[in-house]
Each structure stands twice: as structure tokens, then as C-alpha cells.
N, C-alpha and C positions, 0 to 999 in steps of 0.2 A: 399448516405447512404452506398454503397457497400465499396467506399474508406475509409469511417469512420471505418467500420468493421475490413478491412484489417489491418489498422493501429492499432486498438485497440488489435487485436489478436497478432500482432507482438510484441507490447508493453508488453502484459501480458505474452508471452513466455519469454521475457527477465526478467520481474519481477518475474517470477517463480524461475529462478536461483538466482536472488538477495534475495528473500525470504529465500531460503534454506541457503545461505551464511550468511544472517543476522543472522538466528538461530545459526549457527555454530560459528560465531564470539562472539555472546553474551554467549554463553556456554563455549567456549574454550579460548578466548583472552581478550575480554572486559566484565567485570562483571557488570558494572554499565550502566543501560539503559540512564540515563541522559547523561553520557559521550559520548556514541555512538550516541544518538539524537543530540549532540552538533555537532559531526563530519558530521552528516547526513544533517544538515540544514545550518551550518554557510557558507558553500561555496556557497550556492545560491546567496549570495551577488554579486557574479561575474556576475549575470544577468544584474545588473545596469552599467556594462561597456557599455551596448547598449543604455542607457538612452538618450544620444545625437540624436539617431536616431528615438526615439519614443514620446518624450516629456511627459507631465503629463495628466493623466485622468481629465477631467472636473467635477467640482461640487462635488457631494456625491460619484461619482464613484471611486475616490482616496480611500475614506474610504472603499467601497466594495472591492477593490483590496487588501488593507491591511488585511481586515478580512479574505479574502480567503487565502492569504499566511500564515497568523499567524495560522489560523485553520489548514491548512496542516501540519505545523511544529509541532503543539500540537498534531496532530492526529500521527505523526510519534513517538513521544515521548510516548504516552500513548500505542501505538501499541507494542513498545519495552518492556514496562513494562509488558504488557499482555504476550508476548513471554517468559518472564522469569518464568511465572506461568504454562506455557502449552507446548504441542507439537505443532511445526509448522504446520504439515499436517492436525491437527484438528482445531486449532484456526484460521488460515488464511481463510478457507472457511467460517467459521462462520461470521468472520469480513467482508467478501465480500458479504455474503448474507444480512447482515444488512445495509451495504452500499447501496446495490441496492434498498431495500425497502425505507429507508430514503430518498434516491434520488428521487424516484418515486413522494414521497410526496412533496419534496421541489421543485422539478422541476415544478409541477402543481402549487404550490403557487407562487413562485418567477417568473418562466418564462412563465406559462400558457401552458406548454408542455403536449402533451396527446399522447396515443399510439394507433395504430390500434388493432384490436381483435387479429390478428395473431402474432403481435409484443408481445401483453400483454402475450399470451400463451407461446411465446418463453422465456419471461423474467421470467414467473412463472416456467418453467422447469429448468432454469439455476439457480433460486433462490434456488429451491428445491434441485438441485444436491448439491449447496453449503452447505446447512444445512445437507444433508446426509454425506458429506465429513467431517463435523465438529463433527460427532459422536465419542465420546472419552471414552475409557477405557484403563487407563494405570495403572502403578504401583503406580504413586502419586494421580491420580484423577480418579473419574468415574462420568460423567455427568457434570452438571453445577457447576461451581466454580469461584473463584475471577478473574481468567483470563480472562473469558467471560464478566465480568463487565467492565473490563478495555477495552476489546474489543468493547464493545457496545459504550462506551464512544468515543474511537478512530473512530468507524464507523460514528457517528453523526458529528464528527469534519471534516472527510474527506469528507463526502456528503455535508456539508456546502461549503467547500471549492471548490469542483467540480462544484456545482451549480452556485455559485457566478463567478467562473472562465468563465462558459459558458456565463453568463450575460455580462461579460467584453468582450469576444470574439465576441459576437453579435455586440457590440457598437464600437469595437476599431480593428484594425488589429490584426492577430494573435501574431506577434512579439510584439506589444505593451501590448498585455494582458499577453503574457508569461513573459515579463520583470517585470511587476508590481505584477503578482500573484505568480511568482516564486522567484523573488528578495526578497519579503517581508517575505518569509519563514525564511529568515536569522534572523530575528528579534527574533525568538525563540531561535536560538544559542547564540544571544547576551544576551537574558534573562537568559539562563542557566549559562553563564560565569559570570554574575553579582551576582549569588547566591553564596556566600562563600564556601559552602560545595562542591558544584559541580566544582567550579573554582580550588579547592585543588585537587580534583580528576583528573582533566584534565591535570594540569600542573606537576603532579607527576607521572611520567610513571610507576613507580612500582605500584602505586595505582590501575591502571586499565589495564595495559597490562601485562601479564604474562613474566617473566624474560626470559623463554626459547623460542627461535624462535621469537624475537621481530622483526627482520627484515621482516621475513616471515609474521608476523601478520600485520604489517604496509602495505605491499605490498597487502595482501588480502583485507584489509579496502579500500585502494585506488582503487583497481579493483572493487570491489563492488559499491562504490561511482559513478565511471565512468559508470558502467552498469547501475546503478540507474538513472543517468541522461538521458541515452538513453531510458529508458523505460518511464520516465516522459514526455519527448519530444514527444513520439510516442502516448501515452495515452491522453496528452493534446490536441495534434493536432486532434486525433480522436474525442474528444469531442467538439472542435471548429467546426468540419465539421458535427457531427451527434447529436443524442439525448443522453443526459447525463445518463438517466436510462438505456438505452440499452447498451452503452459503459461500464458502471460499471457492468451490469449483465454478460457481457462477461468474467469478471473475473473467472468464472468457468473454463475456458480454462486453466488459470493459476494454478488453484488448481488440476486439473487432472495431468499436468506436474509435479507439485510439489510432488504429491503422488506417481508417477512413480520414480522420482529422489530419494525420501527418502526411498522408499521401496527398491529400487536397493542398495542404500548405506547401509542400515540396514542389507540387506542380505548378501551382498559381502565385506562390508567394515565396519563392526560394530564398530571397534576401532576408525574409524574416524567420524562416525555419526550414532546415533542408535536411533530408536523410536519403541514404543511397539506396535505390531498389533495383533489382535486375528483373528480367521478364520471367525466370523461372520462380523468382521469389514472389511475384504477383500470383502466379498459378498455385503455388503452395498455400499463400495466405488466403486465396479464395477458397481453397478446399477447406481450410481451417474453419471459415465462416460457415460452410455447410455442415461441418462436425458440431459446431456450437449450437445450429438450429436443431439438430438430431438430438444433441444432449438435453437441451431445454424440453423437447417434447417428452423424452423419457422421465425427465425430472417432474 
């Protein structure tokens, strides 16, 4: 269990950086969530290079693997749509909180997982922290809005993907599960490119990458995707070792780090990255950090 927690925390630290850069790219370089979702999913096809070493899942397990991968890809797509409607420091914690809650239910129904009383208290603290961090008051929005609707859909898709991936990891080797649950994520990229409206946006650079600093934009996208692969590997390995709900609840670590990064950028480099913060919001988010510390102690 301790090993699972360590890998999960490391994965979420990397994912915090990825999430901030994702929001930056969507607001500065790539204007279309579908295009960015294509770049974020299509390269998962490279996982199938390891297919000769793992073989095929037997029976209906192949279907569960495909559903896990496709759900993850659709979760990424809907998450980017949500990011276009809200600020990352608010929406991401809400997304994580819903993922943790849905994962608890799905883990019980599909895997028969249950938590000890102490673990349950830890998860409750981490989920509470995520909801506190999602408190939003900005120049464009206050309270619940369409971005949160997309985030809920994304959370359901991510939760289904994680729980089914855990099922595969239980019955197959980690490498086998990784190949099939990550490789099939690319099916969403193939779906996007088959839709004429999106394919035109993908193959016409001027339609989705700003003309200025195009080389820099491409480098940022490549860097983010590489970091994303690292975070996925760490978190998926943590899921294979431990409880899905606990690993997902640890996303609170990611949101604390995201909040620190975004607040620092907003204060010292507002031209590069800016989000709206109120004094009340800072108090609430500081309380959330305390909740996360308590939650980690219980876990």
C-alpha cells in the first residue's frame, strides 16, 4: 500500500505541471479542444508496439480493455472542453473530487473493493479538500456553470476507465494491462480525425496553432505529452498496486501544487498566465491544503 501511495503522489506531482501547461496551451496556442485531444490520445497507439510481448486478453476482457481505453480518451476530450469554460485551479479539483466519489461506487460494484474506517476518513478529507479548491469566483463565472457539467461527464469517464483498468491489472500482468488499456486510448484520436470538421482543423496549422512562435508552441506540446506519459505510467502503476479510490483521492496533492504554481504565475508573471483570486478564495484554498495533509496522514 505504501508503494502505491508513493507512486501515486509522484504521478500527481507531474500531472499538476501537465494540467497547468494544458490550460496554457488551450488558451494561448491551441484553440480547439478536439485538436488537442487528438494530439493527447493518438500517440497512445505506440503502446501496441509491445503487443508481441503480452498477447491478447481472453474472452470478454478484451472488451473491458477497449472500454477502459476509450473512456479515458473521451475523458481527456471532455476535460479539455471543460477547461475552455473555466480556470484550471478551480475546475481540476472539482473533477478530481467527482472522480474519487464515482470511483468509490464503481470499485465496490465491479471489484468488490472496500475501505477501512481510517482510509475512508482519509478519502473524505481529500475529497472535501478537492471540493474546497473548486470554489470559483472569477470575472466570467461565479458558482456552478457549464464547465462543471463537462467536468462531471469527464469524471465519470475517467472513473470507469480507472476501475476497469484495475480489473485488467488484477487478472493480467501490469505490462499487458498497460498495453491494452492505454493503447486503445488512441481509438479516440482515430475517431476525432475521421470527423471532417476536426480533421480540417488538425491538418491546417493556421486553424489551430497561432502563427507566432509556432516552433515554441510545438515544443511545449511535445514536452507536455512526454510529461503526461510519465504521469500516466506512475498513476496506473499505483492503481495496479493499490486501491483505485484511494489513488484517485490522492489527486488532492495535484491540486495543491497546481494552486501554488498558478498563484505564483498570476502574481509574478501575469502576462504569461493569469487567474482571478479573491481574498476569501485564498483562505478557503489554504484550508483545503490543511485537509489534504490530514487526509494523507489517515491514508
